[in-house]
C-alpha positions in Angstrom: 0.0 0.0 0.0 1.5 3.3 -1.1 2.5 6.0 1.4 0.6 8.7 -0.6 -2.8 7.3 0.4 -3.1 9.1 3.8 -6.0 8.9 6.1 -9.8 9.5 5.5 -12.5 10.6 7.9 -15.7 9.1 6.5 -19.2 9.8 7.8 -21.7 7.1 6.7 -25.5 7.3 6.8 -26.1 3.6 7.7 -26.4 3.3 11.5 -24.8 0.7 13.8 -26.6 -1.2 16.5 -25.0 -2.0 19.9 -26.3 -4.6 22.4 -26.1 -4.5 26.2 -22.7 -6.3 26.1 -21.2 -3.6 23.8 -21.2 -5.8 20.7 -21.9 -3.9 17.5 -23.7 -4.8 14.3 -23.4 -3.1 10.9 -25.0 -3.7 7.6 -23.1 -6.3 5.7 -22.7 -4.3 2.5 -21.5 -1.3 4.5 -18.7 -3.4 6.0 -17.8 -4.5 2.5 -17.8 -0.9 1.3 -15.5 0.2 4.2 -12.9 -2.4 3.3 -13.2 -1.2 -0.4 -12.5 2.4 0.8 -9.6 1.1 2.9 -7.8 -0.2 -0.2 -7.2 3.5 -1.2 -6.3 5.1 2.2 -3.7 4.1 4.8 -6.2 4.4 7.6 -9.9 5.3 8.1 -12.0 6.7 10.9 -15.7 6.1 10.3 -18.5 7.8 12.3 -22.2 7.1 12.3 -25.2 7.0 14.6 -25.4 4.1 17.0 -28.6 2.7 18.3 -28.1 1.2 21.8 -30.0 -2.0 22.9 -32.2 -2.1 19.9 -32.5 -5.2 17.6 -30.6 -4.8 14.3 -32.6 -5.2 11.1 -32.1 -8.1 8.8 -28.9 -7.9 6.8 -26.8 -6.5 9.7 -23.8 -8.5 10.9 -21.7 -8.6 14.1 -18.5 -6.7 13.6 -15.2 -7.2 15.5 -14.4 -3.6 16.5 -10.8 -4.6 17.5 -10.1 -6.5 14.3 -11.4 -3.6 12.1 -9.2 -1.2 14.0 -6.2 -3.6 13.4 -7.2 -3.5 9.8 -7.0 0.3 9.8 -10.7 1.1 10.2 -11.7 2.8 13.4 -15.4 3.0 14.1 -16.7 5.9 16.1 -20.3 5.5 17.3 -22.3 8.7 17.8 -25.4 9.3 19.9 -28.7 9.1 18.1 -29.0 12.7 17.3 -32.1 12.1 15.1 -33.8 11.9 18.5 -34.7 15.5 19.3 -34.0 15.3 23.0 -30.6 13.7 22.4 -29.8 16.2 19.7 -30.5 19.2 22.0 -28.4 17.6 24.8 -25.5 16.3 22.7 -25.2 18.5 19.5 -22.3 20.6 20.8 -20.5 17.6 22.3 -20.9 15.7 19.0 -19.8 18.8 16.9 -16.7 19.1 19.1 -15.9 15.4 18.8 -16.3 15.6 15.0 -14.0 18.7 14.8 -11.3 16.8 16.6 -11.6 13.9 14.2 -11.4 16.3 11.3 -8.3 17.9 12.6 -6.7 14.4 12.9 -7.6 13.4 9.3 -6.0 14.1 5.9 -9.3 14.1 4.0 -12.9 14.5 5.3 -15.9 13.1 3.5 -19.4 13.1 4.9 -22.4 11.0 3.8 -25.3 13.4 3.9 -28.9 13.1 4.8 -29.9 16.7 5.6 -32.5 16.5 8.4 -31.9 18.1 11.8 -29.6 15.8 13.8 -28.2 14.0 10.7 -24.5 13.4 11.6 -23.5 14.4 8.0 -25.3 17.8 8.5 -23.6 18.3 11.9 -20.3 17.5 10.4 -20.8 19.7 7.4 -21.9 22.6 9.6 -18.9 22.1 11.8 -16.5 22.0 8.9 -18.1 25.2 7.5 -17.8 27.0 10.8 -14.1 26.2 11.1 -13.1 26.4 7.4 -12.2 22.8 7.3 -11.9 21.4 3.7 -14.5 18.6 3.2 -16.6 16.7 0.8 -20.3 15.8 1.1 -21.6 12.6 -0.5 -25.2 12.4 -1.6 -26.6 9.1 -3.0 -30.2 10.4 -3.5 -32.3 13.5 -3.2 -33.5 13.0 0.4 -36.0 15.8 0.2 -37.8 14.0 -2.6 -37.7 10.7 -0.7 -39.4 12.4 2.3 -42.2 13.7 0.1 -42.7 10.3 -1.5 -43.0 8.6 1.8 -45.2 11.1 3.6 -48.4 9.8 5.2 -52.0 10.7 4.4 -54.1 13.2 6.2 -53.6 17.0 6.6 -51.3 16.8 9.7 -49.0 14.2 8.1 -48.9 16.2 4.8 -48.0 19.4 6.7 -45.2 17.6 8.7 -43.9 16.1 5.5 -43.9 19.5 3.7 -41.9 21.1 6.6 -39.4 18.2 6.8 -38.9 18.1 3.0 -38.4 21.9 2.9 -35.8 21.9 5.7 -33.9 19.0 4.0 -34.0 20.6 0.6 -32.6 23.8 2.1 -29.8 21.9 3.9 -29.0 19.9 0.8 -28.5 23.0 -1.3 -26.4 24.7 1.4 -24.2 21.7 1.9 -23.3 21.2 -1.8 -22.8 25.0 -2.3 -20.4 25.3 0.7 -18.5 22.0 0.4 -15.1 22.0 -1.3 -16.3 18.8 -3.1 -19.7 17.3 -3.8 -19.7 13.6 -4.6 -23.0 12.9 -6.3 -24.1 9.4 -6.9 -25.1 8.7 -10.5 -26.4 10.9 -13.3 -29.8 11.6 -11.7 -28.4 12.9 -8.4 -25.6 14.7 -10.3 -28.1 16.5 -12.6 -30.3 17.5 -9.6 -27.4 19.3 -7.7 -24.9 20.2 -10.4 -26.1 23.8 -10.8 -26.0 24.7 -7.1 -22.9 22.7 -6.1 -19.6 24.5 -5.8 -17.5 21.5 -7.1 -19.8 18.7 -8.3 -18.5 15.3 -9.4 -20.5 12.3 -10.5 -19.5 9.0 -8.8 -21.1 5.6 -8.7 -21.7 2.9 -6.1 -21.7 -0.8 -6.8 -20.7 -3.9 -4.8 -20.6 -6.4 -7.6 -17.1 -7.2 -8.6 -15.7 -8.2 -12.0 -16.2 -11.9 -10.9 -19.9 -11.2 -10.5 -20.3 -10.1 -14.1 -22.0 -12.7 -16.4 -19.4 -14.1 -18.8 -19.9 -14.1 -22.6 -20.9 -17.7 -22.8 -23.7 -17.2 -20.2 -24.9 -14.1 -22.0 -25.1 -15.9 -25.3 -27.0 -18.9 -23.8 -29.4 -16.5 -22.0 -30.1 -14.6 -25.2 -30.6 -17.8 -27.2 -33.2 -19.0 -24.6 -35.1 -15.7 -24.4 -38.0 -17.1 -26.4 -38.7 -19.9 -23.9 -41.4 -19.9 -21.3 -43.3 -17.1 -19.6 -41.7 -13.8 -19.2 -39.6 -13.7 -16.0 -39.8 -10.3 -14.3 -37.7 -9.2 -11.3 -37.1 -6.3 -8.9 -34.4 -6.3 -6.3 -34.6 -3.6 -3.7 -36.5 -2.3 -0.6 -40.2 -2.4 -0.6 -40.6 1.3 0.2 -42.8 4.0 -1.4 -39.9 5.6 -3.2 -39.3 2.4 -5.1 -42.8 2.5 -6.5 -44.0 -1.0 -5.5 -47.7 -0.3 -6.2 -47.0 1.0 -9.7 -44.9 -2.1 -10.2 -47.8 -4.3 -9.3 -50.1 -2.3 -11.5 -47.9 -3.2 -14.4 -48.3 -6.8 -13.6 -52.1 -6.4 -13.3 -52.1 -4.8 -16.8 -50.1 -7.7 -18.2 -52.4 -10.3 -16.7 -55.4 -8.5 -18.1 -53.9 -8.8 -21.6 -53.4 -12.5 -21.1 -49.6 -12.3 -21.0 -48.0 -15.2 -19.1 -45.3 -14.1 -16.6 -43.7 -15.0 -13.3 -42.6 -12.0 -11.2 -40.3 -11.8 -8.1 -39.7 -8.9 -5.7 -36.6 -9.4 -3.5 -36.5 -7.0 -0.6 -38.1 -6.1 2.7 -39.7 -2.8 3.6 -42.6 -0.9 5.1 -44.6 -1.2 1.9 -44.5 -5.0 1.7 -47.7 -5.7 3.5 -49.5 -3.1 1.4 -48.1 -4.7 -1.7 -49.4 -8.1 -0.6 -52.8 -6.7 0.1 -52.9 -4.9 -3.3 -51.8 -8.0 -5.2 -54.5 -10.1 -3.5 -57.2 -7.5 -4.2 -56.2 -7.3 -7.9 -56.1 -11.0 -8.5 -52.4 -11.6 -8.7 -51.8 -15.2 -7.5 -48.8 -17.0 -6.2 -48.3 -18.4 -9.7 -48.0 -14.9 -11.0 -46.0 -13.3 -8.2 -43.6 -13.9 -5.3 -42.9 -11.2 -2.8 -39.9 -12.8 -1.1 -38.9 -10.2 1.5 -35.4 -9.9 2.7 -32.8 -12.3 1.1 -29.5 -12.4 2.9 -27.6 -14.8 0.6 -25.7 -12.7 -2.0 -25.5 -15.7 -4.4 -29.3 -16.1 -4.4 -29.7 -12.5 -5.3 -27.1 -12.7 -8.0 -28.8 -15.8 -9.4 -32.2 -14.0 -9.3 -30.8 -11.3 -11.5 -29.3 -13.8 -13.9 -32.5 -15.9 -14.2 -34.7 -12.8 -15.0 -35.6 -11.8 -18.6 -35.9 -8.2 -17.4 -35.8 -6.0 -14.3 -38.9 -3.8 -14.0 -38.6 -0.7 -11.9 -40.9 2.2 -11.0 -38.7 4.6 -9.0 -40.6 7.6 -7.7 -37.7 9.9 -6.8 -34.4 11.2 -8.2 -31.9 8.5 -7.1 -29.2 6.4 -8.7 -29.8 2.9 -7.3 -27.0 0.3 -7.8 -29.6 -2.5 -8.5 -29.8 -1.2 -12.1 -26.1 -1.7 -12.5 -26.3 -5.2 -10.9 -29.0 -6.0 -13.4 -26.8 -5.1 -16.4 -23.9 -7.2 -14.9 -26.3 -10.1 -15.0 -27.3 -9.5 -18.7 -30.8 -8.5 -17.6 -32.3 -5.5 -19.4 -33.9 -2.5 -17.6 -37.5 -1.6 -18.2 -38.9 1.2 -16.2 -39.3 4.9 -15.5 -36.9 7.3 -17.1 -34.4 9.4 -15.2 -30.9 10.6 -16.0 -29.3 7.6 -14.3 -31.4 4.9 -15.9 -31.1 6.7 -19.3 -27.3 6.8 -19.1 -27.2 3.1 -18.4 -29.7 2.1 -21.0 -28.5 4.4 -23.7 -24.9 3.2 -23.5 -25.7 0.0 -25.5 -29.5 -0.1 -25.8 -30.0 -2.3 -22.8 -33.7 -1.6 -22.1 -36.8 0.6 -22.5 -37.7 3.6 -20.5 -41.0 5.6 -20.2 -41.9 8.8 -18.3 -42.3 8.5 -14.6 -45.8 7.5 -13.5 -46.9 6.2 -16.9 -48.0 2.7 -15.9 -49.8 2.0 -19.2 -46.7 2.8 -21.2 -44.8 0.4 -19.1 -47.4 -2.3 -19.7 -47.0 -1.6 -23.4 -43.2 -1.9 -23.2 -43.2 -5.2 -21.4 -46.0 -6.6 -23.5 -44.1 -5.6 -26.6 -41.0 -7.5 -25.5 -43.1 -10.6 -24.7 -44.4 -10.5 -28.3 -41.0 -9.8 -29.8 -38.6 -12.2 -28.1 -35.9 -11.5 -30.7 -35.8 -7.9 -29.5 -35.7 -9.2 -25.9 -32.7 -11.4 -26.9 -30.9 -8.5 -28.4 -31.5 -6.4 -25.3 -30.1 -9.3 -23.1 -26.9 -9.2 -25.3 -26.8 -5.4 -25.0 -27.2 -5.6 -21.2 -24.3 -8.1 -21.0 -22.1 -5.6 -22.9 -23.1 -2.6 -20.7 -21.5 -0.9 -17.6 -18.2 -2.6 -18.0 -16.5 0.3 -16.2 -18.8 0.0 -13.2 -17.4 -2.6 -10.8 -16.7 -2.3 -7.1 -12.9 -2.0 -7.7 -13.3 0.7 -10.3 -15.9 2.9 -8.6 -14.1 3.0 -5.3 -10.8 3.8 -7.0 -12.5 6.6 -9.0 -14.1 8.1 -5.9 -10.9 8.0 -3.9 -8.9 9.6 -6.7 -11.4 12.5 -6.9 -11.1 13.1 -3.1 -7.3 13.2 -3.3 -7.3 15.4 -6.4 -10.0 17.9 -5.3 -9.5 18.2 -1.6 -6.3 19.8 -0.1 -4.5 17.7 2.4 -5.4 18.9 5.9 -1.8 19.4 6.8 -1.5 21.8 3.9 -4.8 23.6 4.5 -3.8 25.6 7.5 -6.1 23.7 9.9 
C-alpha cells in the first residue's frame, strides 16, 4: 500500500446497533464498502449514529471492532442525534468530537442526509464553521424521498412538507459550501450540479468483475429468451420511493392482456404488506408473483438477476440505485421509469426501454411488446451483458478516492 494514500475521515448514513454487552452490528454491504475504501487510504476513521440496545434489522452482521481497528478502520459510534432530546443535549459535544476527528484526518468526506440531527449535517456545519476542507456525499435526493414517503391526512402532509423543505434547504447549502460534492449517479448529479460548488459524479456498486456474467452465459441466456413465460424481477427495498404499487399495477395490466409471466420482488420494507394486500385484491396469484422479502444470501440475489428476462422498476424519486447496474452485470435489461441515471445506463448499449415517470400504461405496453418480440428481448439481453463494463466495485471506489485526493487539499497543507 503506497505511502501517498493518507487517512480518511468518513461519515456514513447507515447506523450501527450495539447490544447490552457492547457488541456492534453493521449492515453487511456497509462493512464490505468500508474495506473497499480502505484499499485506497492508509487508515480510516468512520463515524455514524449508534442505536443502543435495539435489535438490528435483517442484513446487519456482528463486527469485530478490534479487528477492524487492526485492519486500519476505526469505528466511532455517535449518539442518536435524530432523537430531538438527544440532539439538543449532545449536539455541541458531537460537533466538538467531530471537529477533533477532522483535525486528525488528511481528508474528510461526509455521507449526507440533511435532516436536523443528521450526523452528516452536523459534520458539514462544523466544517463550514471552522473552514475545514471537506466533501459531502449524496446518493439520493433526500427531500424527494421524504415527500414520496409522507403519510395521508392533513397533519401528516404538513409535517412532510416542513421536513422536506428543511432538508431541501440543507441539501443545497451543503453542496454549495463543500469543497467537493460527490453525487451518486447521473440523476443525483443532474439535480445538484447547478448549485454545487464543485460537483463530481460518482457511482456505487458492490458487484465485482467476478460477478459479471461471462460471454458464454450471456449468449446462452439470449438464445433462450423465447422460452417460457416472461420472467420479471425487482431487487430492492419495498418502500414508497421504489414504486412497488406501480410495479404491481404493471403486472395487473399484463395479466389483463393474457400475457404469461412470473414476477419476483426481493426486498423487505414498510410497503411490503400493502403490496401483498394490493396483489391479492387485484387477483395476482402465487403463480404470478412472489414477494420474497429480505434475502441475505448474496449468491441467491445474483442468481435471481441472472434468471430474469428483465428488471422492471418504477422509482418515484431522483436517485441512482445500484440495482440497475447489478442487473446489467447479469445480462438483464432495464424496463422502467426514465431518469438521467437509468437513461445513461440504457443508452450506452440499448439495454432496455424507459418511459416517463408515472406512466404505468406505457410500461405495460413496453413489457408486452417484449413478450411479443422475443428477438428484441434477446438483443437487449446481449446489450445488457455488454453494458456498464466500467462499473465494478474496484473501479468505482478507486475513482471516488482519486477524486477526493485530487479535489481536496491535504489537511496538513490547509492551515487547519
